[in-house]
N, C-alpha and C positions, 0 to 999 in steps of 0.2 A: 235174205240174202242181203239186206239193208246195215250197215254200220254205221251209220251216220247215229247222231242225236241232236234233235231225238229224231227216231227210225221214220223212215218216210214211208207212204201208205204202201199197203199190199195194192198186188192186182186188182184185188176183189172190191176194193174203195173206190167208191164215187169218185173220190179226186183222185185216183193211179196216177194222171198225170203229172201232180204234182213235184213227183221222184225226180234225184236226181239225176240229169244224164250223166253215163259212164262212158259211152260211145258215141258220138256225133257224126255227123257225116253227110253236112247239109247240099252238097254235092251230089249226092247220090239220094237226098229226099228223105231221110229216117235219123233215128237214133234212140240209140236201147239207154232205156233208164234201168236204174239200180233193182227197183220189182220185178227185173225181166221183162218187161212191155216194151215193143220196140212202136214207136209212135211215128206216122208217115206228115211231112207237109202239110198233105189235103189232109187233113186231122184223123184219118183211117189208123186203127192199131188193130197191133197181132197181140195175142197175150202169151204168155209163156204153158197155160196151158192147152193152147191151138187154139182157143177160143179167136174171131174176130170182131172188132168193133166199126161198121162201117163210118167212113167219113159223115163229119156233124157239123162241116161248117156253115155259117148263116148264108145261104143262097137269096134270099129275098130282102135286098140290102137297098134303101130309099135313099135317093141323093137330097140331102137336106139343100133348101136355098138359103 
């Protein structure tokens, strides 16, 4: 899918979120990456093969004094 140089990571790669945004809809909370991944603002993902990555934002954040 990607025509960028260097080519963006595949949706199979661990760093798939590093692909470029080709359609951003921040008002709706999602963006489409050039590798076919849909990323959501809660850090969840839909993969082009129908797979789902659950939200993975840190939830145990400590206040620093």
